[in-house]
C-alpha positions as CSV (number, residue, x, y, z in Angstrom):
1,X,68.2,70.9,88.4
2,X,65.3,72.5,90.2
3,X,64.8,71.6,93.9
4,X,61.7,72.0,95.9
5,X,61.4,75.4,97.5
6,X,60.2,76.2,101.1
7,X,57.1,77.9,99.7
8,X,56.3,75.3,97.2
9,X,57.7,71.9,98.6
10,X,56.0,69.9,95.7
11,X,57.7,71.9,93.0
12,X,60.5,70.2,90.9
13,X,61.9,70.7,87.5
14,X,60.4,68.4,85.0
15,X,62.7,66.2,82.7
16,X,62.1,64.1,79.8
17,X,64.3,61.2,80.8
18,X,62.8,58.1,82.4
19,X,59.3,59.1,81.2
20,X,56.7,56.2,81.2
21,X,53.9,55.8,78.8
22,X,50.3,57.2,79.4
23,X,47.4,54.8,79.9
24,X,44.1,55.1,77.8
25,X,41.2,56.4,79.7
26,X,43.2,58.3,82.2
27,X,42.5,62.0,82.7
28,X,46.1,62.9,83.2
29,X,47.0,65.3,80.5
30,X,50.4,66.8,81.2
31,X,51.3,64.3,84.0
32,X,54.7,62.5,83.5
33,X,55.6,59.4,85.4
34,X,59.3,59.1,86.0
35,X,61.8,57.5,88.4
36,X,62.5,59.2,91.7
37,X,65.5,61.5,91.9
38,X,67.3,62.7,95.1
39,X,66.1,66.3,94.5
40,X,62.5,64.9,94.8
41,X,62.9,63.9,98.5
42,X,61.3,66.9,100.2
43,X,58.3,67.0,97.7
44,X,57.8,63.3,98.1
45,X,57.8,63.5,101.9
46,X,55.3,66.5,101.8
47,X,53.0,64.7,99.4
48,X,53.1,61.5,101.5
49,X,52.1,63.5,104.7
50,X,49.4,65.6,102.9
51,X,47.7,62.6,101.3
52,X,47.7,60.5,104.5
53,X,46.4,63.5,106.5
54,X,43.6,64.0,103.9
55,X,42.6,60.4,104.1
56,X,42.6,60.4,107.9
57,X,45.3,57.7,107.9
58,X,48.4,59.5,109.1
59,X,49.9,57.8,112.2
60,X,52.5,60.6,112.7
61,X,56.2,60.5,112.1
62,X,58.2,57.6,113.3
63,X,60.6,54.8,112.3
64,X,58.0,53.3,110.0
65,X,58.7,56.3,107.6
66,X,62.5,55.9,107.6
67,X,62.3,54.5,104.0
68,X,61.3,58.1,102.8
69,X,64.7,59.4,103.9
70,X,66.5,56.6,102.0
71,X,64.5,55.9,98.9
72,X,67.5,55.1,96.7
73,X,68.9,52.6,99.2
74,X,65.5,51.1,100.3
75,X,63.9,50.7,96.8
76,X,66.1,51.5,93.9
77,X,69.3,49.7,95.0
78,X,67.5,46.6,96.3
79,X,65.5,45.3,93.3
80,X,62.7,47.8,93.5
81,X,61.4,51.0,92.0
82,X,60.1,54.4,93.1
83,X,58.1,56.5,90.7
84,X,56.8,60.1,90.8
85,X,54.0,61.6,88.8
86,X,54.9,65.2,87.8
87,X,52.3,67.7,86.5
88,X,54.2,70.6,85.2
89,X,56.6,71.2,88.1
90,X,54.5,69.7,90.8
91,X,54.8,66.1,92.1
92,X,51.2,64.9,92.3
93,X,51.7,61.1,92.8
94,X,54.1,58.7,94.2
95,X,54.4,54.9,94.5
96,X,57.1,52.2,95.0
97,X,57.9,48.6,94.5
98,X,59.9,46.9,97.2
99,X,61.4,43.5,96.9
100,X,60.1,40.8,99.4
101,X,61.7,37.8,97.8
102,X,62.6,36.5,94.4
103,X,59.0,36.2,93.2
104,X,57.1,38.6,95.4
105,X,57.2,42.4,95.7
106,X,55.3,44.9,97.9
107,X,53.6,48.0,96.6
108,X,54.4,50.9,98.9
109,X,53.8,54.6,99.3
110,X,50.9,54.9,96.8
111,X,49.9,58.5,97.2
112,X,48.0,61.1,95.0
113,X,47.7,64.7,95.8
114,X,44.1,65.3,97.2
115,X,43.5,68.2,94.6
116,X,43.9,65.7,91.7
117,X,42.4,62.6,93.1
118,X,39.6,60.7,91.1
119,X,41.3,61.6,87.8
120,X,43.1,58.3,87.1
121,X,46.5,59.1,88.4
122,X,46.4,56.3,91.0
123,X,45.3,53.8,88.4
124,X,48.0,54.8,86.0
125,X,50.6,54.7,88.7
126,X,49.4,51.3,89.8
127,X,49.6,50.0,86.3
128,X,53.1,51.3,85.9
129,X,54.3,49.8,89.2
130,X,52.8,46.4,88.3
131,X,54.6,46.5,84.9
132,X,57.9,47.4,86.6
133,X,57.4,44.6,89.1
134,X,57.0,42.1,86.2
135,X,60.1,43.6,84.5
136,X,62.0,43.1,87.7
137,X,60.9,39.3,87.8
138,X,58.2,39.5,90.4
139,X,55.1,37.3,89.8
140,X,53.0,38.4,92.8
141,X,52.5,41.8,94.5
142,X,51.2,42.4,97.9
143,X,50.2,45.7,99.6
144,X,48.3,47.0,102.6
145,X,46.2,50.0,103.2
146,X,44.1,51.2,106.1
147,X,40.3,50.8,106.3
148,X,40.0,54.6,106.2
149,X,41.4,54.7,102.7
150,X,38.2,53.6,101.0
151,X,39.1,55.0,97.5
152,X,42.5,53.1,97.6
153,X,40.7,49.9,98.6
154,X,38.2,50.3,95.8
155,X,41.0,50.8,93.3
156,X,42.8,47.7,94.3
157,X,39.6,45.5,94.3
158,X,38.7,46.9,90.8
159,X,42.2,46.1,89.5
160,X,42.1,42.5,90.5
161,X,43.6,42.4,93.9
162,X,42.0,40.2,96.5
163,X,41.8,40.8,100.2
164,X,44.0,38.3,102.1
165,X,43.6,39.5,105.7
166,X,43.4,42.2,108.2
167,X,45.5,43.5,111.0
168,X,46.4,46.5,113.0
169,X,49.2,49.1,113.1
170,X,48.7,51.4,116.1
171,X,45.2,52.6,116.0
172,X,44.7,51.8,112.3
173,X,43.0,48.7,111.0
174,X,45.0,47.4,108.0
175,X,43.6,45.6,104.9
176,X,46.1,43.3,103.2
177,X,45.8,42.5,99.4
178,X,47.5,40.4,96.8
179,X,47.6,40.0,93.1
180,X,49.2,37.5,90.8
181,X,50.9,39.3,87.9
182,X,51.9,36.3,85.9
């Protein structure tokens, strides 16, 4: 199985297993959504950092990112999901569902590579995560994003999320959202 390389940390070997369907109206020709695998770890971390830096919303490294070093344990083994979007051999999108309680899940780590933003990857990933949350038995999803991430906020509002409050994490103002799935 191909692993990310030092020169191309987003490069992974594509596979046909665990492939999710495409959504109409998405300019994502060639992008495959699939479940996270251990060999994706370095590429996922790189995309996470790159996307947050591009949005002006990276708070630096710290314990708030420990989940990225234990994706299987944090998400996959605890009633959640972690998806990656692969275009050829490059991871261009990531996102996760994390269990809050029996009826509620949190969407986490929604990131799209800056070079392919505004092409529908985020919307497709969001739909897939919502569908997976329903399959796992969750009726409500919650999430937060920063005020700086204007495109993400617009996406969530356009997809039926409602703002439920605001808060702060370090120097960042957070916006909290919620959506009833069923």
